[in-house]
C-alpha positions as CSV (number, residue, x, y, z in Angstrom):
1,M,242.8,121.6,73.4
2,R,242.3,119.5,70.4
3,I,239.4,118.2,68.4
4,A,239.5,114.4,68.6
5,G,236.6,114.0,66.2
6,E,233.4,115.5,64.9
7,V,230.0,113.9,65.1
8,T,227.1,114.5,62.7
9,C,223.6,114.3,64.2
10,G,221.0,115.2,61.6
11,E,221.9,118.7,60.5
12,Q,223.9,119.3,63.7
13,R,227.7,118.8,64.0
14,F,229.4,118.4,67.3
15,P,233.2,118.3,68.1
16,I,234.6,115.9,70.5
17,H,237.0,117.9,72.6
18,A,240.2,116.6,74.3
19,I,241.8,119.0,76.8
20,C,245.3,118.4,78.2
21,M,247.3,120.2,80.8
22,G,250.5,119.6,82.7
23,N,253.8,118.3,81.5
24,P,253.8,116.8,78.0
25,D,257.1,114.9,78.6
26,P,256.3,111.2,77.9
27,D,258.3,110.1,80.9
28,V,255.9,111.7,83.4
29,P,252.7,109.8,84.5
30,A,249.2,110.7,83.3
31,A,245.7,110.7,84.6
32,G,242.7,110.8,82.2
33,F,239.1,111.8,82.9
34,F,236.3,110.8,80.6
35,G,232.5,111.5,80.6
36,G,229.4,111.4,78.5
37,I,230.1,108.1,76.8
38,H,226.5,107.4,77.4
39,G,224.6,110.5,76.3
40,L,221.7,110.0,78.8
41,E,224.1,110.0,81.7
42,R,224.9,113.6,81.7
43,I,226.0,113.6,85.3
44,G,229.3,111.9,84.2
45,A,230.1,114.8,81.9
46,E,229.1,117.3,84.6
47,V,231.5,115.7,87.1
48,V,234.5,115.8,84.7
49,I,233.7,119.4,83.7
50,A,233.4,120.4,87.4
51,Y,236.8,119.0,88.1
52,L,238.4,120.6,85.1
53,R,236.8,124.0,86.0
54,S,238.2,123.6,89.6
55,L,241.7,123.1,88.3
56,V,241.5,126.0,85.9
57,M,240.3,128.4,88.6
58,R,243.0,127.2,91.0
59,L,245.8,127.6,88.5
60,R,245.5,131.4,89.1
61,W,246.7,131.2,92.7
62,D,247.5,127.5,93.7
63,G,251.3,127.1,93.8
64,V,251.0,123.5,94.9
65,L,248.9,122.7,91.9
66,Q,251.3,124.5,89.6
67,R,254.1,122.4,90.9
68,Q,252.1,119.3,90.7
69,L,251.4,119.9,87.0
70,E,255.1,119.9,86.4
71,S,255.1,116.2,87.3
72,V,252.0,114.9,85.7
73,R,249.9,115.1,82.5
74,L,246.1,115.5,82.9
75,V,243.8,114.5,80.0
76,F,240.1,115.4,79.8
77,M,237.4,114.2,77.4
78,P,234.3,115.5,79.2
79,V,231.7,114.6,76.4
80,V,232.7,111.6,74.4
81,N,229.2,111.1,72.9
82,P,227.9,114.6,72.1
83,G,225.3,113.3,69.7
84,G,223.9,111.0,72.4
85,L,223.9,113.9,74.8
86,F,222.0,116.1,72.3
87,R,219.4,113.3,71.6
88,S,219.2,112.2,75.3
89,T,220.1,108.6,74.4
90,R,222.5,106.1,75.9
91,A,223.8,105.2,72.4
92,N,225.4,107.4,69.8
93,P,223.4,108.8,66.8
94,N,224.0,105.5,65.0
95,G,222.3,103.6,67.8
96,V,225.6,102.0,69.0
97,D,226.4,101.7,72.7
98,L,230.0,102.9,72.8
99,M,230.8,100.7,75.8
100,R,229.9,97.6,73.8
101,N,231.7,98.7,70.6
102,A,235.3,97.6,70.9
103,P,236.6,94.4,69.2
104,V,236.7,92.3,72.4
105,D,234.4,89.2,72.9
106,A,233.6,87.9,76.3
107,V,235.2,84.6,77.2
108,E,232.3,83.5,79.5
109,R,228.6,83.8,79.0
110,V,227.2,87.3,79.2
111,P,223.7,88.4,80.2
112,R,221.3,88.5,77.2
113,L,221.1,91.9,75.6
114,L,222.8,93.6,78.5
115,G,226.1,92.0,77.6
116,G,226.0,93.4,74.1
117,Q,224.0,92.4,71.1
118,R,224.2,92.7,67.3
119,L,220.5,92.2,66.5
120,S,219.4,95.8,66.0
121,P,220.3,99.4,66.9
122,R,216.7,99.8,68.0
123,L,217.4,97.6,71.0
124,P,219.6,98.7,73.9
125,W,223.3,97.7,74.2
126,Y,223.8,97.4,70.4
127,R,227.5,96.6,69.6
128,G,227.4,97.5,65.9
129,R,227.9,95.2,62.9
130,A,230.6,92.5,63.3
131,D,232.3,93.6,60.1
132,A,232.3,97.3,60.9
133,A,235.0,99.5,62.3
134,M,234.6,101.0,65.7
135,E,232.4,104.1,65.9
136,L,234.0,107.5,65.5
137,E,233.6,108.3,69.2
138,S,235.2,105.1,70.3
139,E,238.1,105.7,67.9
140,A,238.5,109.2,69.3
141,V,238.9,107.8,72.8
142,C,241.4,105.3,71.6
143,R,243.5,107.9,69.8
144,V,243.7,110.2,72.8
145,V,244.5,107.4,75.2
146,S,247.2,106.0,72.8
147,D,248.7,109.4,72.2
148,E,248.6,110.8,75.8
149,M,248.6,107.8,78.1
150,L,249.7,104.3,76.9
151,A,253.3,105.3,76.1
152,R,253.9,106.6,79.6
153,P,255.4,104.6,82.4
154,F,252.2,105.0,84.5
155,S,248.8,106.2,83.7
156,V,245.3,105.9,85.2
157,A,241.9,106.7,83.6
158,V,238.5,107.3,85.2
159,D,235.4,107.0,83.1
160,C,232.4,108.6,84.8
161,H,228.9,107.0,84.5
162,S,225.7,106.7,86.5
163,G,224.0,103.3,87.0
164,F,221.4,101.5,88.9
165,G,221.9,100.8,92.5
166,V,222.4,102.9,95.7
167,D,226.2,102.5,95.9
168,D,228.9,104.5,94.2
169,R,231.2,101.9,92.6
170,V,234.7,102.0,91.2
171,W,235.1,99.2,88.7
172,F,238.3,97.9,87.2
173,P,238.8,95.5,84.4
174,Y,238.0,92.9,83.3
175,A,234.4,93.0,81.8
176,H,235.0,90.2,79.3
177,T,236.2,87.6,81.7
178,V,236.1,86.7,85.4
179,S,239.9,86.3,85.4
180,P,241.9,88.9,87.4
181,I,244.0,91.5,85.6
182,P,247.8,91.3,85.7
183,D,247.9,94.7,87.4
184,L,245.7,93.6,90.3
185,P,248.4,94.5,92.9
186,E,248.4,98.1,91.7
187,I,244.6,98.3,91.9
188,F,244.8,96.9,95.5
189,R,247.4,99.4,96.5
190,L,245.4,102.3,95.0
191,K,242.3,101.2,96.9
192,D,244.4,100.9,100.1
193,I,245.9,104.4,100.0
194,F,242.4,105.8,99.2
195,D,241.0,104.0,102.3
196,Q,243.8,105.4,104.4
197,A,243.3,109.0,103.1
198,Y,239.5,108.9,103.1
199,P,238.5,106.3,105.7
200,H,234.8,107.4,105.7
201,H,234.3,107.2,101.9
202,R,231.3,105.3,100.4
203,Y,232.9,103.8,97.3
204,V,232.8,100.1,96.6
205,F,235.9,99.0,94.7
206,E,235.4,95.8,92.7
207,P,236.1,94.2,89.3
208,Q,233.4,94.9,86.8
209,S,233.0,91.1,86.4
210,A,231.6,91.0,89.9
211,Q,228.4,92.6,88.5
212,Y,228.2,91.3,84.9
213,L,230.2,90.4,81.9
214,A,230.0,92.1,78.6
215,H,231.2,92.0,75.0
216,G,233.0,94.9,73.5
217,D,234.1,96.8,76.6
218,L,236.1,99.8,75.5
219,W,238.4,99.9,78.6
220,D,239.1,96.2,78.4
221,Y,240.3,96.8,74.8
222,L,242.5,99.7,75.8
223,Y,243.9,97.9,78.8
224,L,244.8,94.9,76.6
225,R,246.5,97.3,74.2
226,G,248.5,98.8,77.0
227,R,249.6,95.3,78.1
228,A,251.5,95.1,74.8
229,N,254.3,96.7,76.9
230,P,254.1,95.1,80.3
231,E,256.8,97.4,81.6
232,R,254.2,100.2,81.5
233,T,251.1,100.4,83.8
234,F,247.7,101.6,82.6
235,L,244.8,101.4,85.1
236,P,241.4,102.1,83.6
237,L,238.7,102.7,86.2
238,T,235.0,103.3,85.8
239,L,233.0,105.4,88.3
240,E,229.4,104.1,88.5
241,M,227.4,106.6,90.5
242,G,224.4,105.0,92.2
243,S,221.4,106.7,90.6
244,W,218.8,104.8,92.6
245,L,219.9,106.9,95.6
246,W,218.6,110.0,93.9
247,V,215.4,108.2,92.8
248,K,214.8,106.9,96.3
249,K,215.0,110.5,97.7
250,N,212.8,111.9,94.9
251,P,210.5,109.1,93.5
252,R,209.0,111.6,91.0
253,Q,212.3,111.3,89.0
254,L,210.9,107.9,87.8
255,L,208.6,110.0,85.6
256,S,211.6,111.6,83.8
257,R,213.9,109.9,81.4
258,H,216.8,111.9,82.8
259,G,215.7,111.3,86.3
260,L,216.6,107.6,86.1
261,F,220.3,108.5,85.6
262,N,220.9,112.0,86.9
263,P,220.2,114.0,90.1
264,L,217.5,116.6,89.2
265,R,217.3,118.6,92.4
266,T,220.0,121.4,92.4
267,H,221.2,120.7,95.9
268,R,221.7,117.0,95.1
269,L,223.6,117.8,92.0
270,H,225.9,120.0,94.0
271,R,226.4,117.3,96.6
272,V,227.3,114.8,93.9
273,L,229.8,117.1,92.3
274,R,231.5,117.9,95.6
275,R,231.9,114.2,96.5
276,H,233.2,113.0,93.1
277,V,235.4,115.9,92.3
278,A,237.4,115.0,95.4
279,W,237.7,111.4,94.1
280,L,239.0,112.7,90.7
281,D,241.5,114.9,92.4
282,F,242.8,112.0,94.5
283,V,243.3,110.0,91.3
284,A,245.4,112.9,89.8
285,R,247.5,113.1,92.9
286,A,247.9,109.3,93.0
287,A,249.1,109.3,89.4
288,C,251.6,112.1,90.1
289,S,253.0,110.2,93.1
290,H,252.7,106.6,91.9
291,R,256.3,105.7,92.8
292,A,255.5,106.3,96.4
293,W,252.7,103.7,96.6
294,A,252.9,101.4,93.7
295,P,254.1,97.9,94.8
296,G,257.7,96.9,94.0
297,K,258.6,93.5,92.7
298,S,259.1,92.1,96.2
299,D,255.6,93.3,97.3
300,R,253.5,92.2,94.3
301,E,252.8,88.7,95.3
302,G,251.6,89.6,98.8
303,D,249.4,92.3,97.4
304,R,248.1,90.0,94.7
305,K,247.1,87.4,97.3
306,R,245.3,90.0,99.4
307,A,243.5,91.3,96.4
308,M,242.5,87.8,95.4
309,A,241.1,87.2,98.9
310,L,239.1,90.4,98.8
311,W,237.7,90.3,95.3
312,Y,237.9,86.7,94.0
313,G,237.3,84.6,97.2
314,G,241.0,83.7,97.4
315,S,240.8,81.6,94.2
316,A,243.9,81.1,92.1
317,A,244.6,83.4,89.3
């Protein structure tokens, strides 16, 4: 475990923890799991912590897991924004939305405010000043991803959030443009093997641009950094858990600030953790075995065309 940064919130100081397990050899693949980037969405942190706890408990007896960890590196940052979690705010203690804070500007028009704004930290989705460095928490994520993931031949990250809607969605870049990413064939294959392994799942896979565009997306920024070496593959994914499903079943949650973004009933929390821990475990296994499913050079064009037909209406890249 390492301290990737320390956040000050009034008189309180909170460390940002990064926990790694598995093989540190830079030639093995990696899977990273991130939560709590938005402090109000505590369910994201709870899902990551639940998966980490499951692994630690299984290590005592699970020989299959022990052998798996010889071939993969697992990286955890369960609470990226501890100050926001402490204050029950989406933004960090400086009022900055960490998912609008990276130095990436959208190519096409973004929704007003929602797409990121520099007017005031008192308004939601504040990006920070144009001349300012990234926030400490954003920098901490970038350091951990750079140190543990981007130098490897293959890596995949899952950032856990809750959002409006009744569907659980798995988003992949881009958020700053409607153009498809170069690694679209790999994303398509990952979805394909998940469909085969879990044919009754309820996740909706889609590019984030299918919902909205935004300035300053942290995972777009890290994906573009990873593309500096096109021989390596880095697939950042965002899990958006559909919080309206919890509100629909318990409308009283509308009266609670936390209730808009988190399951409040204990049995619903347990159900959410069971479902999404299985998804995170699949991602870790897929990273470990990426050579068995990732498309080869001769397959990429066919997979790209199928992905374009599925997510972009068959339009040209």
